[in-house]
N, C-alpha and C positions, 0 to 999 in steps of 0.2 A: 299670346295670353296677357302679356304685360300691357298691350294697348287696350284690351278690353277692361282690365283692372283700372287703368287710369281713367278711361271713359266713365266707368261706373262711379269712381270717386268724384269726378267732376259733376256727374248728374246728381249725386247725393248732395254735393256742396251747393248746387244751384237751387234745390228745392227745400233744403233743411232750414229751420229757423235759426235764431241767434244763439241758441244753446242746444246741446245734444244730450239725449237721455238714454242712448244705447251704448253701454260701455264697451261691448264687443266690437262695435264699429269704430268708436272714437279712440279709446285708450290702447287698443291693440294696433293702432296705426293704419287701419284700413282706409281711413280718409286722408292719410298722409301725416307727417309729423306736426304740421301746423294747419289744421283745418280752418278754412277762411270763408268769408262771405264777400262776394263781389257785387258791385252796384252798377246801375245803368247811368245814373246822373253824377257819379263821383268816381274818380280814377284810381283810388287806392283800396285794396282789400283789408278787411278787419277780421280779427280772429273770431271763430265760432267757439262758444264755451261748452264745456261738459260739466253739467251741474250734478255732483255726486250727492251733496247734502243741501237741503234748503230749509229755511225756517222764517216764519213771520217776524221773529225776534231779531233778524239781521238788520243792520243799518242799511238804509235805502239811499244813502248818498252815493256820489260817483266814485268810480275806481280809476286810479291813475297808475298806469304802467308804461314801460318803455320796451316793448318786445324787440329783440334782436337775436341774431344767431344765424347759423348756416341755412336754415329754412325760412328765414324772414327776409323777403326781397326788399321791403321798404321800411327799414327801422326808423324809429322816431318816437316822440311823445304821443301818448294816446289816452283819451278819456272814454270810459264806458259807463253806461247806465248799470244799475244794480242787476238788471236782467240780461246784460250782455250786449244790448244795442249800442252801436257806436254813437258817440257824441262829437268827438273831435280826433283827428289824427293829422300829422304833418310829417312829410319826408324831407323837406328842404334842409333841415338842420342835420340830417344824418343821425348817427347814433346819439341817443340822449341818455343821461343817467340822473337819478335822484329827482325825478319829475313829480311835482306836487304843487298844491296851492299854498302860498304863504302870505302873511299880512305884513305890509310895510307902510307906515304912516297912515294907518286906517284903511288902506285899500288892499284888496286881494290880488295877488299876481300869480301867474304860473311860472315856476322857477325850475331850471334844470341846467345841467352841464352839457356841453357839446364840444367835440374836438376829435382828436385821434386817440385811439385806444391801443396800447401795445399788448393788451392781454392782462396786464397787471396794474399799470398806472395810466393816467390820462394826461394829455397835453392840449389844453383848450381854454375856454372861457365859460362864464356863467351868464345865463340869460334870464331876464324877467320880462314876461309878456303881460300886457294889460288886458282888460276885458274884451277888447276888440282883436286880440291876438297879435297886436303890433309890439315889436321889441321896444320896450321902454328903457331898459338898462342893459348894458353889457359890462360885466365886472371882470377885471383881471387882477391877480395878486400884485402886491407892491414889489419894488426892487427888480423889475424885469422878469419875475418868475412866472411860470405857467400854471394855470388852474388844473388841479387833479379832479378826476371824476367822482371821487368817493363822497364828498360832502359839500353842500352849500346850504347853510342854515341861517335864517334871519332871526336875530334875537329881539327880545322885547324892547331893547334900547335902539333899535333901528340900525344895528350893525350886522355885518355878515361874517360868519365863520367859514373858513374854507381850508381844505387839505391841499398840500403841495409836496412834490418830491423834487429834490435837487441832488445831482451827483456830486459827491464830496470825497476828498481823500480820507482814508482811515487805516489804522493799524489792524490787520486781520490775523495776526500771528496766533492769537489765542483760540482761533477757530480753524486753524490749519491753512489760513490764507497768507498772502504776502504782507510783510510789515508796511509796505507802501501800497496799500490796496485802495479800492474804491467802493463806496456804498451809495445807495439811494437813501439819502437822509430824509426822514419823515418830518415835515414842518406843518404847522398850522398858523394861519394869520387871522386876526380880527381886524376888519376894515370898516370905515364909515362909507356907506353905499353912496351917499350924495356927493361927497368930496373926494373919495378915494384915499383918504388919509389912513395910514397904517396906525392902528391902535395898540396891537400886541402881536408878538411873534414868538413861537416856541419851537425848538429843535430837539428831536429825540436823542441825537448823538451827544448832546451835552448832559444828559441825565441817565442814559441807559448804556450799559456795556454791550458790546456785540456778542459776548459769550452767554448773555442771558436769553438769547433768541432760541426758539424751538426749531427754527429753520437752520440749514447749514449752507455754506457757499456752494458746495458741489461744483467747483471749478469757476464760479463767478467771483467777481471782485478783483480780478487781475488787471483790468483795464477800465477806462472810462466807458467804453462801448459795452462792457459786460459787468456793470456794477452790481453789487449784491444788495438786495433789499432785506435788511436785518430786522426791521421794526414793523413796517407796513401799517401806517395809520389809516383807519377807514371810517372813523366817525368822531365828531366833536359835539358836545352839548355844553350848555352854560346854565347855572342855576341863578336864583334871585339874588344870591350873595356875591355873585361874580366868579364863583369857582367853575373850573373847566373839567369836563369828563372826557377822557381820551381812550379810544379803543385801539389796541395794538393786536392785530391778527397774529403776528409771528411771536409775540411775547406771551400770548394767551392772557393778557392783562388789561384791566380797566384801571386807569390812573386818574386820580383827582388832583388837580392843581389849584393853588391859591390864585387870586387875581394877579399876583406878581409873578406867577410861574413856578413857585416852590411846590414840590411834591408833598401832598398832605397824606396820602395813603395809596396803596396798591391793593387791588382785589384780583386774585388768581395769579397764575404764572409761578415762577420759581421763588418769588419772595413776597408772598401775600401777607398783608398785615392783619388779616382777619382769621378768627377761629370759626370754622364752618360747623354750625350746629345741625346741619342736615346731612351729615356723613359725606361731605364733599359735593353734594348735588348743587349747592349754591355757588361754588367757586371752581369746579373742575371743568368749566367751559373751555373750549379750545377752537382756534382758528375763527373766532367769533366776529360778528358784525353788529352795527347799528345799536350802540349803547345809548340809552336815554335816561336822564334823571327825572324823578317824579317826587311829588310832595311826600313828606314823612320819611325822607331818605330811603326811597326805594328806587331800584333800577330795572329797566327792561333791557334784555340782551338777546340777540339772535345767536344762539350757540350752534355753529355749523357742525362741530364734532368731527370735522374732516378737512383735510387739505385738498383732497381729490377723492374719487371713488376708490382709488387704490391705496391711499394713505389716510387712515381714519383712526380716531381715538374714541369713537362712540358708534353705536349701531344706527343711530338716526339723529337728525337735527332737532333742536328744541327752541321754542321761544321761552324765555325765562322771565319771571318776576321775582326779584330778590330784595329782601329786607336787610338794611344795614343798621346796626346798633353802634353808633360812633362813640358812645360813652364806654362801652365794654369791648369794642372792636370785635364784634361777632356778626355773622351773616347767616341768614336763613332763607331757604327756598320757599316762597309762598305758593307759586303755581308753575308747572311746566306745561307748555302748550305744544302738543305733539300731533302731527298729522295722522289720520287713520291708516294711511299707507306706510307710515314710518319712513317718510321721505328723508333721504340723506343728501344734503346740498353741500358740495365741496367748496362753494364760494357764494358770496352775496347773501341777500336776505334782509328782512326787516320785521320789527314788531312795533305796532302802533296802538295806543289806547284811544278808543273812540269816544265821542261825546255821549253815546247812549250807554256807556259802561262796558261795552264789549271790547275784545282784543282782536286786532287784524294782523295776520302774519303773512308776509310774502316769502315764498320759498326760493327766491333768488335764482340760482343756476337751473332750477326746475320750474317749468311753466305752470305754477299753481299758486293760489292764495286761499286762506282759510280764515273764517271768522269764528271766534270762540266766545262763550260767556266768560265773565271775569274769573270764574272758578275752574275754567278749563274744558267745559263741554263744547263739543263741535256743533256749531249751528249751521254754517254754510261752508261748503267745500267745493272749490271751482278749479278746473283745469282749463288753460287756454292753449295747451299743446298736448299731444298724446303721451301718456305716461310710459309707453313703450320706448320713447326716445328720451326719457329723463336721464340725466348725467351724461348726455352726449354733447351738450352745448348747441343743439339745433334750435332750441327756443329757450330764451331766458329773459328775465327782467330784473335788473339790479335790485330794485326795491319795488314794493307795491303799497299804495296808500288809498284810503278812503277820504273823501272830503267834499265840501260844498264849493260850487262854482257857478257864476253867472256869466255866460258867454254871449256877447253881442257883436258878432263879426262885422267888419265894415265892407265885406264882400257882398255880392248878390247871391240869392238862392240859385241853385242849379236846376235846370230842366232838360229833359231828354225824351225823345220819342222812340218807341219801339213798336213792333207789330201788335203787341198785346196791350198797349196803352202808353200813357205819358207818366214819366217818373220825375219826382222832385225831391230835393234834399238841400240842406244848408249846413255845411261843415262848421261845427263849433257853436251853432245857435242852440241855446238851452231854453229859450222862452217861447218857442213856437208851439202853439196849441192846435192850430188847424191850418189848412191850405185852401185858398180860394183860386179856382181856375177861371181865367177870363179869355175871351176870344175876340178877334176883329177880322174884318174882311180884307185888309190890306196891310202890308208890312210897315208902312210909315204912319200907322194910326197913332193918334194922340190919346191921352188918357180918356177923354170923353167918348172915343170911338170904341172902347172895349166894353163888352157886356159880360156880366157874371154868368158863368155856366154852372158851377157847383162848388160847394164848400164841404170838405171832408176833414175829419180829425186826423191829426198827425199820427202815423202808425210806424213807430220805429224810426231809424235814421232816414230811410227812404220810403216815400209814400207814393202809391200808384193810383192814377185816374184811369178808369176802364174805358175802352173804346166807345161803348154805347153812350157814354156821358159826354163825349167830346164833339163839339160842333165848331165850324170855322177853321180856316187854314192857318191863322196866325194866333199863337197862344202865349200866354204868360201866366205866372202864378204870383199870388200875394201871400206872404207869410203873416199869419194872424196870431196875436197874443191871446191870453186867456179872457180878456175883455172885448175881444173882437177888433182890437186896434191893429193897424198895418205896421208890421215890423220891418219888412223888406219886400222888394219887388224884383222878380227875375228879369232877365233879358227876354226878348221876343223869340219864340220858336216858330220857324217855318215848318208847319206840320207835314206838308207835302214833300219838301226836300229833306226834312229831318235834320236841319241845321239851325244854328242861332243866327238871327239877323243882326249884323253888326252895322251900326250907324244908319245912314239913309239907304234904303233898299234900291238896288239898281239891277235890272235884268241882266243876266250874264252875257247875252248876245250884244248888248249895247256897251257894257262896261269893258269887256275884254275882246271886242271884235278884232282889233288889229293884232293883238297877241295870238288869238286863235288862228287867224289867217296865216301868220308867220309860222306857227307851230305846224299847221297842216301842210304848208309848203315845204317845210323841212322834212316832214315825214314822207311826202311824195317823192322828193328828191332822193332821200336816203333809200327808199324802196326801189326806185329806178336804178340807182347805182348798184344795189345788191343784185338785181336781176341781171344786169349787164355783166357784172363780175362772175356770177354763177355760170352764165352761158359761155363766157370766155374760157373759164376753167374746164368746161366739159368738152368744147370743140377741139378736134385733133390739130396738131401743128401742121402747117404747110411744108411739104418736102421740097427743098430746093435741089435743082440738078447739080450733079457733080461737076466741078469746074474743069477737071482734066478731060472728061468726056466731051465737053462743049468745044474744046480745041481739037 
């Protein structure tokens, strides 16, 4: 029965579009935890979306996510169109976090962290890809430290903010630990991207006591190998005056620092400096992520409300927009952004203000993102994994963003033949408007030998030419821009053999004649030896006469 169910799911996956509108199939997990689309001309599968809510008022820019988890075979950075069609994905970096477009010196880059993830912290580097998806910069923290996965933000000054963890000795006697214990100290650095010069560094252990944490050691902290994370920094932002805004997940606190590192105020946690005029709703966030400062002294915060599905302080997670009155030290909740399913995410998550005035919320540990109007109305609600598997870790994306991007890869478009047609795609190319199919009579044809067969509009990530439209045995495709200009040219496809022609075409009987003869000779010799051995094994042994009888 299980075989039939798997076959049914694969059949549905093969024929379904980039999004799914049947909730009983998708969200109940009948298509698996991570329903995906596979391609003929591209080797990686992309997620198929379940659109629960849709609106013409939603932003139409790209979606940037980094799916990973037990059900994601090829984790890495990913760009999707608003309708769910794939634009770009790459698996060579492995797990990626905080993937998004950012501007540096007037140019837009794709930025992300990649490295090893121990489940709580990261040990790796930060990458910046240019418009051709080539690595332009690899940034590492100063003083030999390793980059943490939580934050890599490029400031308006052209500097980078990054989170770091370092194992450090600490007295843990006030929380039931050893006097000579060990902590994961939370650090952030600001660095000049071009020169690698360290501009500023801050350590939580110098400003916060371990007994202010809402977490407890529970046996950790007794050795370097089992250090305790008492603070857990997970976001950094900087305003126009040079002040820093730090999110501490385990302190339930947003901390504002002066440019010199002095604590100006704390919001939330055990020692909040603000009076909450919203009966606690503006400052009772817990286990939070992704704090961002905005004009007029407002903050956005992803309030997880839970450490895990078993340890919670709220019934569901919220995106928060909070107003601060620094003259009177009061705070007010302006809007709470809540998913219709009341999703509770025990970790990760993000809140983004969009250019069109909407608010985009990624639900972190759960495979979903939602776009709201500024006043909190749900406009678009998307799942990229079955909700039956929420809170399992099977599919998650640390953050989710919308943004604009122009991708011009320096690779060639991909082309593949199948029985039902010829398929073409170009991973990362955003400017392709149409595809032109060309054919020639021989493999080593020059440009002038190819004739145009058909031009068709690009249709999603992968476009198909039908068999009746195809003539000639040697095919290639030209990617066309909106004005009909050629953007890229694929390699030549041998339609009969179904393979790409590499370099100068040579018939296989001429190119590999000696190698084939040798291989055939070895096969014949091995077969003969096998037959001889088999016969020898089956024939009875010859009985020799007894020596005593012979005398």
